[in-house]
N, CA, C and O of each residue as an XYZ file, in Angstrom:
488
protein
N     -15.027   -215.658     29.142
C     -14.876   -214.384     29.944
C     -13.555   -213.515     29.383
O     -13.633   -212.296     29.234
N     -12.518   -214.158     29.132
C     -11.471   -213.423     28.547
C     -11.606   -212.834     27.290
O     -11.215   -211.704     26.998
N     -12.304   -213.817     26.377
C     -12.603   -213.413     25.002
C     -13.545   -212.245     25.038
O     -13.356   -211.267     24.315
N     -14.494   -212.326     25.819
C     -15.463   -211.059     25.835
C     -14.667   -209.786     26.315
O     -14.860   -208.685     25.800
N     -13.796   -209.991     27.293
C     -13.191   -208.752     27.828
C     -12.188   -208.151     26.593
O     -12.082   -206.949     26.347
N     -11.521   -209.166     25.914
C     -10.611   -208.722     24.736
C     -11.452   -207.935     23.709
O     -11.068   -206.841     23.294
N     -12.657   -208.530     23.286
C     -13.448   -207.926     22.430
C     -13.961   -206.475     22.849
O     -13.950   -205.533     22.057
N     -14.381   -206.384     24.074
C     -14.684   -204.951     24.722
C     -13.515   -204.008     24.498
O     -13.700   -202.876     24.051
N     -12.213   -204.513     24.836
C     -11.041   -203.723     24.652
C     -10.804   -203.160     23.347
O     -10.434   -201.995     23.201
N     -11.035   -204.076     22.254
C     -10.881   -203.600     20.901
C     -11.938   -202.561     20.516
O     -11.599   -201.580     19.854
N     -13.092   -202.722     20.869
C     -14.151   -201.694     20.631
C     -13.880   -200.344     21.215
O     -14.047   -199.280     20.620
N     -13.398   -200.509     22.567
C     -12.977   -199.180     23.436
C     -11.762   -198.674     22.595
O     -11.774   -197.478     22.306
N     -10.792   -199.380     22.199
C      -9.640   -198.715     21.397
C     -10.047   -198.112     20.240
O      -9.511   -197.066     19.876
N     -11.064   -198.714     19.510
C     -11.577   -198.153     18.244
C     -12.202   -196.876     18.497
O     -11.959   -195.886     17.808
N     -13.112   -196.882     19.604
C     -13.688   -195.530     19.821
C     -12.739   -194.513     20.290
O     -12.989   -193.316     20.146
N     -11.542   -194.980     20.906
C     -10.490   -193.927     21.237
C      -9.814   -193.440     19.970
O      -9.331   -192.307     19.970
N      -9.743   -194.186     18.920
C      -9.151   -193.831     17.672
C     -10.077   -192.748     17.099
O      -9.617   -191.723     16.596
N     -11.494   -193.017     17.191
C     -12.489   -192.169     16.661
C     -12.273   -190.749     17.286
O     -12.309   -189.744     16.574
N     -12.064   -190.696     18.530
C     -11.836   -189.676     19.522
C     -10.567   -188.863     19.064
O     -10.587   -187.636     18.968
N      -9.524   -189.593     18.802
C      -8.340   -188.981     18.281
C      -8.527   -188.275     16.913
O      -8.048   -187.164     16.687
N      -9.202   -188.937     16.076
C      -9.514   -188.322     14.710
C     -10.331   -186.906     14.886
O     -10.078   -185.881     14.254
N     -11.301   -187.050     15.817
C     -12.040   -185.797     16.029
C     -11.308   -184.925     16.648
O     -11.578   -183.769     16.322
N     -10.284   -185.066     17.606
C      -9.491   -184.111     18.256
C      -8.404   -183.600     17.085
O      -8.017   -182.432     17.113
N      -8.023   -184.349     16.254
C      -7.096   -183.792     15.175
C      -7.772   -182.883     14.262
O      -7.144   -181.980     13.711
N      -9.123   -183.084     14.053
C      -9.926   -182.280     13.167
C     -10.061   -180.943     13.876
O      -9.885   -179.932     13.195
N     -10.369   -180.815     15.241
C     -10.587   -179.617     15.949
C      -9.224   -178.865     15.988
O      -9.219   -177.669     15.698
N      -8.165   -179.440     16.301
C      -6.949   -178.767     16.286
C      -6.237   -178.460     15.093
O      -5.414   -177.546     15.122
N      -6.455   -179.142     13.984
C      -5.782   -178.985     12.741
C      -6.846   -178.600     11.788
O      -7.132   -179.433     10.927
N      -7.492   -177.448     11.801
C      -8.357   -177.110     10.676
C      -8.003   -177.200      9.414
O      -6.907   -176.720      9.126
N      -8.717   -177.752      8.467
C      -8.256   -177.971      7.159
C      -7.500   -179.245      6.854
O      -7.296   -179.590      5.690
N      -7.128   -179.869      7.781
C      -6.419   -181.166      7.595
C      -7.346   -182.313      7.227
O      -8.514   -182.306      7.617
N      -6.906   -183.192      6.565
C      -7.687   -184.352      6.101
C      -7.462   -185.484      7.019
O      -6.331   -185.956      7.139
N      -8.410   -185.920      7.636
C      -8.483   -187.278      8.608
C      -9.524   -188.032      8.067
O     -10.625   -187.509      7.898
N      -9.279   -189.388      7.726
C     -10.208   -190.279      7.115
C     -10.020   -191.656      8.042
O      -8.900   -192.122      8.249
N     -11.049   -192.164      8.493
C     -11.146   -193.527      9.173
C     -12.201   -194.353      8.501
O     -13.324   -193.895      8.286
N     -11.825   -195.633      8.150
C     -12.719   -196.345      7.478
C     -12.787   -197.681      8.401
O     -11.766   -198.210      8.841
N     -14.089   -198.168      8.646
C     -14.316   -199.308      9.386
C     -15.263   -200.232      8.636
O     -16.103   -199.729      7.890
N     -15.184   -201.538      8.784
C     -16.185   -202.489      8.159
C     -17.077   -203.193      9.312
O     -16.673   -203.394     10.458
N     -18.243   -203.504      8.862
C     -19.206   -204.269      9.779
C     -19.512   -205.359      9.031
O     -19.721   -205.180      7.831
N     -19.589   -206.551      9.530
C     -20.030   -207.768      8.913
C     -21.508   -207.605      8.741
O     -22.019   -207.793      7.637
N     -22.198   -207.271      9.760
C     -23.833   -206.859      9.672
C     -23.934   -205.567     10.181
O     -22.946   -205.034     10.686
N     -25.045   -204.979     10.107
C     -25.430   -203.572     10.526
C     -25.346   -203.578     12.213
O     -25.102   -202.546     12.839
N     -25.551   -204.718     12.780
C     -25.551   -204.905     14.144
C     -24.289   -205.145     14.801
O     -24.151   -205.017     16.017
N     -23.241   -205.539     13.911
C     -22.028   -206.002     14.460
C     -21.143   -204.927     14.877
O     -21.360   -203.843     14.335
N     -20.216   -204.983     15.702
C     -19.383   -203.935     16.114
C     -18.371   -203.670     14.855
O     -18.038   -204.551     14.062
N     -17.935   -202.297     14.806
C     -17.182   -201.955     13.635
C     -15.743   -202.611     13.845
O     -15.263   -202.792     14.964
N     -15.141   -202.930     12.716
C     -13.732   -203.528     12.722
C     -12.862   -202.395     11.804
O     -13.256   -201.957     10.724
N     -11.714   -202.054     12.406
C     -10.730   -201.240     11.971
C     -10.323   -201.701     10.644
O     -10.005   -202.881     10.498
N     -10.300   -200.748      9.505
C      -9.766   -201.102      8.127
C      -8.746   -200.111      7.766
O      -7.662   -200.569      7.406
N      -8.896   -198.804      7.798
C      -7.901   -197.845      7.458
C      -8.035   -196.607      8.278
O      -9.047   -196.300      8.908
N      -6.810   -195.849      8.209
C      -6.741   -194.556      8.867
C      -5.841   -193.641      7.870
O      -4.915   -194.176      7.261
N      -6.101   -192.345      7.717
C      -5.323   -191.540      6.962
C      -5.274   -190.082      7.570
O      -6.327   -189.598      7.985
N      -4.180   -189.411      7.637
C      -4.029   -188.123      8.130
C      -3.146   -187.280      7.191
O      -2.074   -187.759      6.822
N      -3.527   -186.054      6.779
C      -2.738   -185.287      5.993
C      -2.807   -183.763      6.732
O      -3.764   -183.038      6.461
N      -2.013   -183.411      7.448
C      -2.008   -182.034      8.324
C      -1.912   -180.837      7.227
O      -1.060   -180.822      6.339
N      -2.799   -179.941      7.391
C      -3.010   -178.781      6.524
C      -1.834   -178.046      6.435
O      -1.421   -177.645      5.347
N      -1.117   -177.781      7.747
C       0.103   -177.040      7.803
C       1.251   -177.666      7.136
O       2.205   -176.955      6.823
N       1.257   -178.834      6.905
C       2.388   -179.522      6.086
C       2.112   -179.867      4.552
O       2.916   -180.428      3.808
N       0.925   -179.463      4.234
C       0.578   -179.910      2.711
C       0.736   -178.546      1.829
O       0.817   -178.613      0.603
N       0.770   -177.432      2.457
C       0.974   -176.160      1.600
C       2.032   -175.423      2.299
O       2.084   -175.356      3.527
N       2.940   -174.827      1.446
C       3.942   -173.968      1.722
C       3.961   -172.663      1.137
O       3.061   -172.492      0.315
N       4.763   -171.649      1.334
C       4.682   -170.223      0.770
C       5.083   -170.222     -0.687
O       4.912   -169.218     -1.380
N       5.623   -171.347     -1.166
C       6.287   -171.212     -2.508
C       5.451   -172.233     -3.328
O       5.165   -173.331     -2.852
N       5.047   -171.829     -4.629
C       4.124   -172.429     -5.499
C       4.889   -173.841     -5.962
O       4.276   -174.901     -6.091
N       6.180   -173.707     -6.170
C       6.856   -174.862     -6.720
C       7.489   -175.833     -5.574
O       8.467   -176.552     -5.781
N       6.854   -175.759     -4.448
C       7.507   -176.557     -3.297
C       7.266   -177.970     -3.573
O       6.217   -178.354     -4.090
N       8.229   -178.760     -3.233
C       8.169   -180.364     -3.434
C       7.979   -180.955     -2.134
O       8.654   -180.636     -1.155
N       7.025   -181.851     -2.124
C       6.731   -182.541     -0.735
C       7.088   -183.995     -0.796
O       6.994   -184.627     -1.847
N       7.535   -184.576      0.433
C       7.705   -186.011      0.432
C       6.982   -186.565      1.575
O       6.456   -185.799      2.382
N       6.920   -187.715      1.697
C       6.051   -188.384      2.807
C       6.818   -188.345      4.062
O       6.185   -188.485      5.109
N       8.220   -188.156      4.110
C       9.068   -188.009      5.153
C       9.694   -186.700      5.112
O      10.159   -186.221      4.078
N       9.703   -186.121      6.247
C      10.345   -184.705      6.350
C      11.420   -184.779      7.391
O      11.647   -185.858      7.939
N      12.066   -183.746      7.685
C      13.076   -183.475      8.679
C      12.786   -182.106      9.418
O      12.493   -181.086      8.793
N      12.888   -182.159     10.759
C      12.579   -180.875     11.406
C      13.928   -180.233     11.598
O      14.971   -180.625     11.076
N      13.790   -179.188     12.416
C      14.920   -178.330     12.727
C      16.202   -179.055     13.428
O      17.337   -178.595     13.304
N      15.932   -180.153     14.126
C      16.786   -180.839     14.861
C      17.346   -182.036     13.952
O      18.000   -182.948     14.458
N      17.068   -181.987     12.651
C      17.314   -183.021     11.641
C      16.733   -184.383     12.034
O      17.303   -185.426     11.713
N      15.632   -184.362     12.707
C      14.865   -185.676     13.004
C      13.885   -185.948     12.013
O      13.183   -185.011     11.633
N      13.721   -187.114     11.521
C      12.659   -187.340     10.595
C      11.152   -187.413     11.231
O      10.912   -187.781     12.381
N      10.287   -187.038     10.372
C       8.764   -187.079     10.904
C       7.960   -187.391      9.643
O       8.373   -187.051      8.534
N       6.971   -187.950      9.797
C       6.033   -188.414      8.643
C       5.084   -187.223      8.374
O       4.478   -186.650      9.280
N       4.999   -186.905      7.130
C       4.112   -185.925      6.565
C       2.725   -186.399      6.192
O       1.710   -185.824      6.584
N       2.722   -187.486      5.408
C       1.481   -188.109      5.060
C       1.528   -189.614      5.369
O       2.456   -190.322      4.976
N       0.567   -190.043      6.037
C       0.771   -191.452      6.356
C      -0.718   -192.137      6.364
O      -1.713   -191.412      6.323
N      -0.821   -193.452      6.415
C      -2.093   -194.156      6.458
C      -1.794   -195.485      7.128
O      -0.632   -195.892      7.128
N      -2.741   -196.172      7.684
C      -2.624   -197.446      8.212
C      -3.681   -198.166      7.386
O      -4.807   -197.672      7.316
N      -3.425   -199.178      6.824
C      -4.389   -200.036      5.840
C      -4.369   -201.373      6.227
O      -3.493   -201.794      6.982
N      -5.372   -202.173      5.721
C      -5.582   -203.496      6.143
C      -4.538   -204.399      5.511
O      -4.428   -205.542      5.954
N      -3.722   -203.967      4.465
C      -2.626   -204.893      3.891
C      -2.204   -204.028      2.684
O      -2.752   -202.967      2.384
N      -1.182   -204.588      2.031
C      -0.629   -203.880      0.903
C      -1.261   -204.437     -0.502
O      -0.743   -205.348     -1.148
N      -2.455   -203.753     -0.874
C      -3.237   -204.198     -1.940
C      -3.475   -203.127     -2.790
O      -3.384   -201.970     -2.380
N      -3.828   -203.452     -4.147
C      -4.098   -202.323     -5.010
C      -5.134   -201.489     -4.630
O      -5.113   -200.333     -5.051
N      -6.069   -201.869     -3.888
C      -7.188   -201.205     -3.286
C      -6.698   -200.249     -2.289
O      -7.110   -199.090     -2.257
N      -5.882   -200.685     -1.528
C      -5.551   -199.811     -0.286
C      -4.495   -198.662     -0.915
O      -4.564   -197.487     -0.557
N      -3.651   -199.072     -1.755
C      -2.781   -198.125     -2.473
C      -3.591   -197.112     -3.246
O      -3.313   -195.917     -3.142
N      -4.644   -197.556     -4.069
C      -5.450   -196.635     -4.866
C      -6.152   -195.574     -3.782
O      -6.286   -194.375     -4.030
N      -6.507   -196.105     -2.749
C      -7.289   -195.287     -1.722
C      -6.358   -194.257     -1.221
O      -6.671   -193.068     -1.157
N      -5.223   -194.723     -0.870
C      -4.127   -193.697     -0.211
C      -3.670   -192.669     -1.325
O      -3.545   -191.471     -1.068
N      -3.464   -193.124     -2.385
C      -2.939   -192.126     -3.543
C      -3.964   -191.202     -3.782
O      -3.700   -190.009     -3.927
N      -5.134   -191.646     -3.839
C      -6.205   -190.805     -4.368
C      -6.504   -189.706     -3.207
O      -6.907   -188.598     -3.563
N      -6.351   -189.935     -2.079
C      -6.337   -188.927     -0.885
C      -5.313   -187.955     -1.005
O      -5.503   -186.748     -0.849
N      -4.000   -188.591     -1.340
C      -2.822   -187.804     -1.475
C      -2.855   -186.798     -2.571
O      -2.504   -185.626     -2.443
N      -3.292   -187.335     -3.629
C      -3.486   -186.553     -4.934
C      -4.382   -185.278     -4.652
O      -4.119   -184.147     -5.062
N      -5.455   -185.624     -3.909
C      -6.507   -184.460     -3.756
C      -5.831   -183.436     -2.627
O      -5.918   -182.220     -2.798
N      -5.242   -183.917     -1.618
C      -4.692   -183.135     -0.763
C      -3.521   -182.169     -1.349
O      -3.394   -181.013     -0.948
N      -2.779   -182.682     -2.219
C      -1.640   -181.963     -2.839
C      -2.155   -181.227     -4.180
O      -1.395   -180.645     -4.953
N      -3.490   -181.329     -4.341
C      -4.142   -180.683     -5.566
C      -3.512   -181.099     -6.978
O      -3.260   -180.285     -7.866
N      -3.307   -182.391     -7.059
C      -2.661   -182.970     -8.320
C      -3.669   -183.442     -9.256
O      -3.309   -184.130    -10.212
N      -4.828   -183.162     -9.092
C      -6.044   -183.852     -9.915
C      -5.880   -183.489    -11.402
O      -6.407   -184.146    -12.300
N      -5.069   -182.334    -11.615
C      -5.041   -181.961    -13.054
C      -3.868   -182.439    -13.829
O      -3.384   -181.840    -14.789
N      -3.407   -183.674    -13.291
C      -2.456   -184.320    -14.154
C      -0.929   -184.075    -13.680
O      -0.019   -184.584    -14.334
N      -0.675   -183.343    -12.613
C       0.578   -183.119    -12.168
C       1.236   -184.497    -11.844
O       0.661   -185.445    -11.308
N       2.607   -184.450    -12.280
C       3.268   -185.731    -12.050
C       3.766   -185.779    -10.547
O       3.982   -184.750     -9.908
N       3.932   -187.068    -10.027
C       4.679   -187.348     -8.767
C       5.383   -188.612     -8.932
O       5.086   -189.441     -9.791
N       6.360   -188.739     -8.052
C       7.156   -189.918     -8.121
C       7.107   -190.692     -6.831
O       7.186   -190.099     -5.754
N       6.982   -191.959     -6.906
C       6.968   -192.796     -5.516
C       8.291   -193.591     -5.543
O       8.639   -194.319     -6.472
N       8.837   -193.410     -4.648
C      10.224   -194.251     -4.323
C       9.844   -195.139     -3.148
O       9.417   -194.702     -2.080
N      10.016   -196.300     -3.408
C       9.923   -197.354     -2.332
C      11.135   -197.789     -1.601
O      12.182   -197.898     -2.238
N      11.111   -198.026     -0.442
C      12.359   -198.711      0.343
C      12.273   -200.098      0.315
O      13.102   -200.770      0.929
N      11.274   -200.665     -0.392
C      11.028   -202.198     -0.270
C      11.996   -202.751     -1.222
O      12.118   -202.259     -2.344
N      12.705   -203.776     -0.814
C      13.693   -204.523     -1.472
C      13.182   -205.778     -1.931
O      12.681   -206.475     -1.049
N      13.186   -206.240     -3.104
C      12.755   -207.614     -3.619
C      13.861   -208.426     -4.272
O      13.622   -209.547     -4.721
């Protein structure tokens, strides 16, 4: 009984995430919102895999040479995310997916260069 209830909760939460994505699309016209799910079979419930958001208002500015980062600061010097994604793990496939969407949103398909700085220490 508990397992069934937990499974229903996960499905309900996944549908809430779909609703969130739909609301973002309605309120942020031109933004890129992508959600990917997996299904073991066509009849099985969806399993969350990835979520990506790029807000239209944050990907273009008034200056053609504007430089963007994934983290920005607001007028109160607080940090906020500009581009972000939730993926199933740190894999070549998930990085390729994220960078492909980011490249498209920033209009860098023509070979413009970009730099990735990681805070990961090894």
